[in-house]
C-alpha positions in Angstrom: 71.1 73.2 -41.6 68.2 71.0 -40.1 65.5 72.3 -38.5 64.6 70.6 -35.1 60.8 70.7 -33.2 60.8 70.8 -29.7 59.4 67.3 -29.6 62.3 66.1 -31.5 64.3 67.6 -29.3 62.8 66.5 -26.3 62.6 63.1 -28.0 66.8 63.1 -28.4 67.3 64.5 -25.1 65.3 61.5 -23.0 64.7 61.0 -19.4 66.6 59.3 -17.0 66.9 58.3 -13.1 67.2 62.5 -12.5 63.9 63.4 -13.9 62.0 60.6 -12.4 63.2 62.1 -9.1 62.3 65.1 -10.0 58.5 64.1 -10.9 58.3 62.1 -7.7 59.4 64.6 -5.6 57.0 67.3 -7.3 54.0 65.3 -7.1 54.6 64.2 -3.5 55.0 68.4 -2.6 51.6 68.8 -4.9 49.7 65.8 -3.3 50.7 67.9 0.5 49.4 71.0 -1.2 46.3 69.1 -1.8 46.1 67.9 1.5 46.4 71.2 3.1 43.9 72.9 1.2 41.3 70.1 2.0 42.2 70.4 5.7 41.7 74.1 5.7 38.2 73.2 3.9 37.5 70.6 7.0 38.5 72.8 9.5 36.6 76.3 8.2 33.7 75.7 10.3 35.8 74.6 13.5 37.8 77.7 12.8 35.1 80.1 12.3 33.1 79.0 15.8 36.0 79.2 17.5 37.5 82.3 16.4 33.9 84.1 16.1 34.2 84.2 11.8 32.2 83.9 9.2 32.8 81.0 7.3 34.5 82.7 4.4 36.6 84.4 6.7 37.8 81.2 8.3 38.7 80.2 4.8 40.8 82.9 4.2 43.3 81.3 6.9 44.4 79.1 3.6 45.6 82.2 2.6 47.9 83.0 5.6 48.9 79.7 5.8 50.4 80.2 2.1 52.1 82.9 2.9 53.5 82.0 6.1 55.1 79.1 3.8 56.3 81.4 1.6 57.6 84.0 3.9 58.8 82.0 6.8 61.8 79.8 5.1 63.0 82.9 3.2 63.1 84.8 6.7 64.5 82.0 8.6 67.7 81.3 6.4 68.8 84.8 6.4 68.8 84.8 10.0 70.8 81.5 10.3 73.2 82.4 7.4 74.0 85.8 8.6 73.4 87.0 4.9 71.0 88.4 2.7 70.9 85.3 0.5 68.4 84.0 2.1 65.9 86.7 1.3 65.7 85.6 -2.6 
């Protein structure tokens, strides 16, 4: 019986169109996330002035954006399909 290292297994598996497509999608999602973080940072002073918050409190809106983007698809998918499948 021969021993195969993780590096050897990855070399044998190779990369194809599917892996390249996944890397492109993940890269775009990563860039979009970075743009959202930058947008919250740039608008923190305006949000603080508009709603009478301190700047650290205004920066917490980024957390709310993140929680909303995590929970909204789960809630709406369950109501569209009429099942609990969207909740997971």
